[in-house]
C-alpha positions as CSV (number, residue, x, y, z in Angstrom):
1,X,148.1,77.8,4.1
2,X,147.4,74.1,4.1
3,X,145.4,72.6,1.1
4,X,142.5,71.4,3.1
5,X,139.8,73.3,1.1
6,X,136.4,73.0,2.9
7,X,137.4,70.2,5.1
8,X,136.4,70.5,8.8
9,X,139.0,68.9,11.0
10,X,138.0,67.3,14.3
11,X,140.7,65.9,16.6
12,X,140.7,64.5,20.2
13,X,143.2,64.1,23.0
14,X,142.7,62.1,26.1
15,X,143.0,62.5,29.8
16,X,145.8,60.8,31.6
17,X,147.1,59.3,34.7
18,X,150.7,59.3,36.0
19,X,151.3,55.6,36.8
20,X,154.6,55.9,38.4
21,X,157.4,58.5,38.9
22,X,155.2,61.7,38.9
23,X,155.6,64.5,39.9
24,X,159.4,64.2,39.1
25,X,158.7,65.3,35.6
26,X,159.3,69.0,36.6
27,X,162.4,68.0,38.4
28,X,164.5,66.1,35.8
29,X,163.0,62.9,36.8
30,X,161.3,59.8,35.1
31,X,157.7,58.9,34.7
32,X,155.4,56.2,33.4
33,X,152.1,57.4,32.3
34,X,148.9,56.2,30.6
35,X,146.3,58.0,28.5
36,X,142.7,57.3,29.4
37,X,140.1,56.4,26.7
38,X,137.6,57.2,29.4
39,X,137.7,61.0,28.9
40,X,138.6,63.2,26.1
41,X,138.9,66.8,24.7
42,X,137.7,67.5,21.2
43,X,138.8,70.5,19.0
44,X,137.1,71.3,15.8
45,X,138.8,73.5,13.0
46,X,136.1,74.9,10.6
47,X,137.4,76.7,7.6
48,X,136.2,80.3,7.2
49,X,135.8,82.7,4.3
50,X,138.2,85.3,5.7
51,X,141.9,85.1,6.6
52,X,141.3,85.5,10.3
53,X,141.8,82.8,13.0
54,X,138.7,82.9,15.4
55,X,138.4,80.9,18.6
56,X,134.9,80.0,20.1
57,X,134.6,79.4,23.8
58,X,131.4,78.5,25.6
59,X,133.1,78.3,29.0
60,X,132.4,81.1,31.3
61,X,135.8,81.7,32.4
62,X,137.2,81.9,28.9
63,X,140.0,79.2,29.8
64,X,139.6,77.2,26.7
65,X,140.0,80.4,24.4
66,X,143.2,81.5,26.3
67,X,144.8,78.1,25.8
68,X,144.0,77.9,22.2
69,X,145.0,81.5,21.5
70,X,148.3,80.8,23.3
71,X,148.8,77.7,21.2
72,X,148.2,79.4,18.0
73,X,150.7,82.1,18.9
74,X,153.5,79.5,20.0
75,X,152.9,77.5,16.7
76,X,153.2,80.4,14.4
77,X,156.3,81.7,16.3
78,X,157.9,78.3,16.3
79,X,157.5,78.0,12.6
80,X,158.4,81.5,11.7
81,X,159.3,81.8,8.0
82,X,158.4,78.2,7.5
83,X,154.7,79.0,8.2
84,X,152.8,78.7,4.9
85,X,151.0,81.9,3.6
86,X,147.4,82.0,5.0
87,X,144.9,82.7,2.3
88,X,142.0,81.4,4.4
89,X,141.2,81.5,8.0
90,X,139.5,79.1,10.3
91,X,137.5,78.9,13.6
92,X,138.7,76.7,16.4
93,X,136.1,75.4,19.0
94,X,136.3,72.8,21.6
95,X,134.3,70.4,23.8
96,X,135.5,68.2,26.8
97,X,134.2,65.7,29.0
98,X,137.4,65.6,31.2
99,X,136.4,66.3,34.8
100,X,137.4,69.9,35.5
101,X,140.3,70.7,37.9
102,X,140.8,67.1,39.0
103,X,144.3,66.6,38.1
104,X,143.6,64.6,34.9
105,X,145.3,67.1,32.4
106,X,142.1,68.6,30.8
107,X,143.7,71.9,29.7
108,X,146.7,70.3,28.0
109,X,144.2,67.8,26.4
110,X,142.5,70.9,24.7
111,X,145.8,72.2,23.7
112,X,146.9,68.8,22.2
113,X,143.7,68.4,20.3
114,X,144.0,72.0,18.9
115,X,147.7,71.2,17.9
116,X,146.6,68.1,16.1
117,X,144.0,70.3,14.1
118,X,146.8,72.8,13.3
119,X,149.2,70.1,12.1
120,X,146.5,68.6,9.9
121,X,145.6,72.0,8.5
122,X,149.3,72.9,7.9
123,X,150.0,69.3,6.7
124,X,153.1,70.3,4.7
125,X,154.9,71.5,7.8
126,X,157.2,69.0,9.6
127,X,157.7,69.3,13.4
128,X,159.5,66.3,14.9
129,X,157.2,64.4,17.3
130,X,159.4,64.8,20.4
131,X,159.2,68.6,20.0
132,X,155.4,68.7,20.1
133,X,155.2,68.4,23.8
134,X,157.6,71.4,24.2
135,X,155.3,73.5,22.2
136,X,152.4,72.4,24.2
137,X,154.2,73.2,27.5
138,X,155.2,76.7,26.2
139,X,151.5,77.5,25.4
140,X,150.7,76.9,28.9
141,X,153.7,78.4,30.7
142,X,153.3,81.6,28.6
143,X,149.9,81.9,30.4
144,X,151.7,81.5,33.8
145,X,150.6,78.0,34.2
146,X,153.0,75.8,36.3
147,X,153.4,72.4,34.6
148,X,155.8,69.7,33.7
149,X,156.4,67.5,30.5
150,X,154.5,64.3,31.4
151,X,151.1,65.3,30.5
152,X,151.9,66.8,27.2
153,X,154.1,63.7,26.3
154,X,151.5,61.2,27.0
155,X,148.9,63.2,25.2
156,X,151.1,63.5,22.1
157,X,152.2,59.9,22.0
158,X,149.0,58.3,23.8
159,X,148.7,54.8,25.1
160,X,151.5,54.1,27.6
161,X,154.9,55.8,27.7
162,X,158.1,55.7,29.9
163,X,159.7,59.2,29.8
164,X,163.2,60.1,30.7
165,X,163.4,63.9,31.7
166,X,167.1,63.8,32.9
167,X,169.0,66.9,32.3
168,X,171.7,65.1,30.2
169,X,169.0,63.9,27.9
170,X,167.4,67.2,27.5
171,X,170.8,68.9,26.9
172,X,171.7,66.4,24.2
173,X,168.4,66.2,22.3
174,X,166.4,69.3,23.2
175,X,163.7,67.1,24.5
176,X,163.2,64.1,26.8
177,X,163.7,60.4,25.9
178,X,160.2,58.7,25.2
179,X,159.7,55.1,24.9
180,X,156.3,53.5,24.1
181,X,155.2,50.8,26.3
182,X,152.9,47.9,25.1
183,X,149.7,48.5,27.0
184,X,149.0,44.8,27.0
185,X,151.8,44.4,29.5
186,X,150.3,46.8,32.0
187,X,148.5,45.7,35.1
188,X,145.0,44.8,34.1
189,X,143.2,45.8,37.3
190,X,143.8,49.6,37.2
191,X,140.9,51.9,38.4
192,X,140.3,55.6,38.6
193,X,138.8,57.2,41.6
194,X,137.8,60.8,41.7
195,X,135.8,63.5,43.1
196,X,132.5,64.2,41.4
197,X,132.3,67.6,39.8
198,X,130.0,69.8,42.0
199,X,130.3,67.5,44.9
200,X,130.1,69.0,48.5
201,X,133.2,67.3,50.0
202,X,134.7,69.2,53.0
203,X,137.6,70.2,50.7
204,X,137.6,70.8,47.0
205,X,140.2,69.2,44.9
206,X,143.3,71.4,44.5
207,X,143.9,70.5,40.8
208,X,146.3,73.5,40.5
209,X,149.9,72.6,39.9
210,X,151.1,76.0,40.8
211,X,149.6,75.8,44.2
212,X,150.7,72.1,44.7
213,X,154.2,72.6,43.8
214,X,155.0,76.2,45.2
215,X,157.0,75.3,48.4
216,X,158.6,72.1,46.8
217,X,159.7,74.0,43.9
218,X,161.4,76.6,46.0
219,X,163.0,74.0,48.1
220,X,164.4,72.5,44.9
221,X,165.6,75.8,43.8
222,X,167.3,76.2,47.1
223,X,169.0,72.8,46.6
224,X,167.4,71.1,49.5
225,X,168.9,67.7,49.9
226,X,165.6,66.0,50.9
227,X,163.8,67.3,47.8
228,X,166.7,66.4,45.2
229,X,167.1,62.9,46.8
230,X,163.3,62.5,46.7
231,X,163.0,63.5,43.0
232,X,165.8,60.9,42.2
233,X,163.8,58.2,44.1
234,X,160.7,59.0,42.0
235,X,162.8,58.4,39.0
236,X,164.1,55.1,40.4
237,X,160.5,54.0,41.3
238,X,159.5,54.7,37.5
239,X,162.5,52.7,36.3
240,X,161.8,49.7,38.5
241,X,158.0,49.8,37.3
242,X,159.2,49.8,33.7
243,X,161.4,46.7,34.4
244,X,158.7,45.0,35.9
245,X,156.2,45.7,33.1
246,X,158.7,44.8,30.3
247,X,159.8,41.6,32.0
248,X,156.3,40.5,32.4
249,X,157.1,39.5,35.9
250,X,156.7,41.0,39.3
251,X,153.2,42.6,38.9
252,X,150.6,42.0,41.6
253,X,152.0,42.8,45.1
254,X,155.5,44.0,43.9
255,X,153.9,46.6,41.6
256,X,151.4,47.6,44.3
257,X,154.3,48.2,46.5
258,X,155.9,50.5,44.0
259,X,152.7,52.5,43.9
260,X,152.6,52.8,47.6
261,X,156.1,53.9,47.7
262,X,155.4,56.6,45.1
263,X,152.5,57.9,47.2
264,X,154.4,57.7,50.4
265,X,157.3,59.8,49.1
266,X,154.9,62.3,47.6
267,X,153.4,62.6,51.0
268,X,156.6,63.0,52.8
269,X,157.8,65.7,50.4
270,X,154.6,67.8,50.1
271,X,152.8,67.1,53.3
272,X,149.2,66.3,54.2
273,X,148.1,69.9,54.1
274,X,149.0,70.3,50.5
275,X,147.7,66.8,49.6
276,X,144.3,67.7,51.1
277,X,142.0,65.7,53.3
278,X,139.7,64.6,50.5
279,X,142.4,63.3,48.3
280,X,143.9,61.4,51.3
281,X,140.5,60.0,52.2
282,X,140.4,58.5,48.7
283,X,143.7,56.8,49.2
284,X,142.4,55.6,52.4
285,X,139.4,54.0,50.9
286,X,141.6,52.0,48.4
287,X,144.1,51.1,51.0
288,X,141.5,49.8,53.5
289,X,140.6,47.2,50.9
290,X,144.2,46.1,50.3
291,X,144.6,48.1,47.1
292,X,147.4,50.4,46.3
293,X,146.7,53.9,45.3
294,X,148.5,57.2,44.2
295,X,147.9,60.6,42.7
296,X,147.0,60.7,38.9
297,X,148.3,64.3,38.8
298,X,148.0,67.3,41.1
299,X,145.0,66.0,43.1
300,X,141.3,65.4,42.8
301,X,141.8,61.9,41.3
302,X,143.8,58.9,42.2
303,X,144.9,55.8,40.3
304,X,143.9,52.6,42.2
305,X,145.5,49.2,41.4
306,X,143.5,46.1,42.6
307,X,146.0,43.2,42.5
308,X,143.3,40.8,43.9
309,X,141.0,41.6,41.0
310,X,137.4,42.2,40.4
311,X,136.0,41.4,44.0
312,X,138.4,43.8,45.5
313,X,137.5,46.5,43.0
314,X,133.7,45.8,43.7
315,X,134.2,46.4,47.4
316,X,135.9,49.7,46.7
317,X,133.2,50.8,44.3
318,X,130.5,50.0,46.7
319,X,132.3,52.3,49.3
320,X,132.9,55.0,46.7
321,X,129.2,55.1,45.8
322,X,128.2,55.5,49.4
323,X,130.8,58.2,50.0
324,X,130.1,60.3,46.8
325,X,133.2,59.3,44.8
326,X,133.3,58.1,41.2
327,X,135.1,54.8,40.4
328,X,135.7,53.5,37.0
329,X,138.0,51.0,35.2
330,X,140.9,52.4,33.5
331,X,140.7,52.0,29.7
332,X,144.0,52.7,27.8
333,X,143.8,54.8,24.7
334,X,145.5,53.7,21.5
335,X,148.8,55.2,20.2
336,X,148.3,58.1,17.8
337,X,149.9,59.3,14.7
338,X,150.8,62.6,13.6
339,X,151.5,62.1,9.9
340,X,148.9,63.6,7.6
341,X,151.0,64.0,4.6
């Protein structure tokens, strides 16, 4: 086992928003994503006297326990004979302030924070950074969770990342192509609007990727032209957004147009019944004030871009407060390191 002695390890991972290109990460697409300093999951590894690994979970549905149990299993299976002998055990516990089931990647944040704890504990083990999202995804898919790579990549790398999930890249490398983006180049007036936990909207947030993607996934498997063309267009939208950001030109209305195109394409492919009335109502609030909006993930929260600045955002916030939605400025998290040697 790692030589951490009596050290208690505390690690965090942040919520995320899909900036452009999602949900094509499940369909060999390309995405831009940002990690949110606003919300985080925290996992604590406490050394124990015995050799066992224990997991504490104070959530009634046991969801966190299952996630961390699956992570430990995948981690040990991946390392195999390279796993150092365990002379001491530890206890994993977690806490999270990421709004539950609102499409902000709360489950994968718990897994990412747990993986950071394991990598620090077994600090002599080397796992290439681009492989870490693969392990995180397997920990969730082994539980029957339908998910893509975007959330895991942005939580491993943090800050802002452009991601290429094309089949050719995966076949060549065993993982996607991931490029860090300077967050200082991002649009400055990005906001998060989401349903409040426990709110009594007519329709709860879907927040479940398996339900959101079910029919589209089957249409993809059936090689439906509209779906395959749509996923390629999502990728092109992400590419154009990357070019705008890196060039330092074209933000404002041109970038807002890309976000609107991303949302319109999602609406066309998935349909209003899947997107949900409450989610569509949030987008409508933003658009009624001239802002652009799109889904952050599977539903329950949307990303809002206010190209006209603070006055525009203030008007949206006033309407959100009146209608029971939360509205906060996006704070981009810093890049993270995985080297504890």
